[in-house]
N, C-alpha and C positions, 0 to 999 in steps of 0.2 A: 524503607521509601522515603522519599521526601518528605520533610516537616515543612508547613507552613505556619507564617506569620505574619500579620499585616503592621504597618507603623506607618504613624504621621509623619514623622521625620525621616531623612533619606539618611541613608548610612554615611557615617562620615566621611568614608573612602571613596564613595560611589557619586559619580555627577550621573548625567546622562546618557550611557555611553551607547553606540551603533548595535552592538551586541552584551551580553550579559556579563560581567567583570568578576571573574569567579575570585572570592575573598575566604581564606581558609574552607573551601567547601560550600561558600555561598555565593549565591547568585545575585545582584542587585539589578532592578530593574526600576523604570521613572514612573510604574503605578505604586509604587511602594509596597511591591512584593515580593518578599525574601525566599527562597528554597534553596534546598540540598539538591542539586541536578545531579548527583552521581547515585545511580542506582546499582544493588550489588547482583551479582550472579545468582543468590540463592532467591532474593526476592523478586527478581524477573521470572524464575522457575515458580514460585510461587503462584505469581499474578498469572502464568500461562498456563498453567496446571489443566485448567479448565479445557484449553484449546489443543495442547499441542506439548508434547516433553522432547525437549531440543537435547544434545548433548552439549559439553564444556566448551567448545570451539564455537558453535552456533549461540548459544548464550552471552560469550566474551562478544561476537559480533553483534549481537541484539542491544547489549550495552553500548557497544560504541556508537551504534545507529542512532539509538536514542539518546546519547549527551550530544550528537551533533545536530538533530534533528530540534532539538531544544534549544541550542545558540541559535541557530539559524532563524527558528522562530519566530526570534524575537527582532529580525530584520525584515521577513519577508513573509508574508500570509501564507504558511507551508499548511497548517492545520489549525481549527478553530479550538479543539481540543487543548488545554494548557495545564491541566495537572497530568505529570507523569504516571499516576497509575491509569488514568482514563484513557492518554495516550497508547499504552502498555496492552491494555485490553481491546480500546475501541480497532486500531488500528493494526499491533503487532498480533494480538490474539486472531484476530478474526483472519487475517492475512495467512497465517500461519496454518489456522485451521482450513481453510480453503487449501491451501499450497498442500498442506497432506490429503485432504479428500480427495484431489484432484491428480496426484504425481505421485511416482515412485521413485524413491531414491535414485536409480538407475534409468530415467526419463532422459532419453536423447532427443526429443521432438523438439519444435520451435515453438516459441511462446511470444507473443505482442500484448503487451498493457498498456489499453490506450487510456489516456489521459492520467499518465502516472502519475503527476504532481510531485506527493513526498516521497514515491515510488512504491507503492500501496495496491495490490499485493506480489506486485510484479520482482521489488526488490528480496521479500520472503520465498519467494518463489525460487528465485537464482539461488540461493541458499539451500533450498530445501534437495534442491535438483539442479547439482554442479554439474551434470554432462548436458543440459538443456541449452539451447541458444534463445535469451530472452534481449526483447529488444523495447526500452521504455518509451514510449511516444507522449513526447509532453511540447507543446510549441509557446507556452510562457518560459521567457529566457531566463527569469530568474529561479523559476522551477528545475530546469534543466542545468543550471548551473550548479544547484543543490544535488542533483542527479548525480551530474559528474564526481562532483565530489565523494560523494559517499561511497559511489563504485569505486573510486580510487583509492579511498581510505580501507575499505573492506577487502581490496584485491580481487573484485570480480570479474574474472579474466571472461566469462562466460555472459558478459551483460553490455549490451549498444544502448546509447542514447539517441533519440532521434529529434533532434528541436525543430521539428515543423509540423504542420497541420496532418491529419491522420489520411487526408485523402492525398496527400504526396507521396505517400511511403510505396515503393515499387513494390513489396511481395506481400507474399500472405503466409500464415502461421498455421499449427495443426491445432494450437490452442489459443484462443483471444481471449482476456479477462478485462473488466472494465467494473469500476466501482465508483460511484459519487459522483457523476459527471452533470454538465449541465446540460439541460435542454433532450433529453431523454431518449424523445424518438428517433429527433436526428442522427443523437450517438449511437445508437442502436444499430441504425442501416448502414453506418459507416463502420461500425464492429463488426457486424455478420459480414460485410463486404471484405472483409481482413482475411476469412476464415477459407482454408483449405475444403475443398470436397472431403466430405467423412471427417471432417474436424470437429472441435466442440468450441462453443461461446459461453463462459461464464462471467455471469452478472451476479454483483452483488448488490441487492436494492430491497425497498421496503416490500411487506408483503402483499402489501395493495396495489405493487405494479405489475403482479406477476399476468394476473388475464391481460392487461396491457402488452407487454412483450409479447405473448404468446398469440396476441393478435394483429401485432403488427409485423411479425414474421412466422406466418403460417405455413412456409414450407418447411419449417423447421421441427425436429422430432422433440420434443419439450420434455426432460427428466420432471418427477416430481419435486418442489422446492424444497429445500434442507433448511432447517434454520439454524442460526448462528448462535452458539452458546453465548449464555450472557445477554444477549439482545431482547431487544423491545419491538420484535416484529421485521426485523431487518433476516434476510433469508440469503441464500445460494442458489441459482436457477440456471442448471446447464441445458444447454441446446446441442444438438449433432444438425451438423447441416448433411443433408443427403441428396441434393443437388434438385435439379428443373426435374417435372416427371418426366418417365421414359415416352416416349412416342410409340404407339400401337403399332 
């Protein structure tokens, strides 16, 4: 895994680039942090083992995804998490765990990932369920550019990026996911409106938000929250939309 050292002087071959400059496996950044950005697939497998077991192709794709995420993250704020180990467990691990919990490999339904950001959990869902049709909704242009790049790089033919507000999206899906969004109360209502009847809404939230989610959407059948591995109070909460009460 990546080795970190701090330095008071810039690397003689480093200036202040727009993105990390790879020098013999090292990346130089303006803050003086030097790290090896390459993560081997066996290391990935170990880090992901509390969450999921991936095959070789999935591990290779995850390694490519991680490398591209780190490079883009030096220019735009995709995640506040900087250490590769923490990115793997917090973002990839939790997302793959949720995908495995919710989907089978032959799942053919539609999925919307609301406020996709850096692609979590939508892209891991698409990787595990290649027959599903996944839409990543993200209104931030820079993040949308990253999403399009990672979809192209990984060759994910089952993923579409919608670069406008969720309220403008014209369709619904059988599964809608939401993770780490601002203005949770408003976002939950938007997400709920995107779910087909008898579809599912999956939110990755803090345990303290579970009761709030249930009270905001009382017509939903909410299942017991599932603790996310290695987390401190983060859970997966899944609700099923049963529609409006039938008239007598």
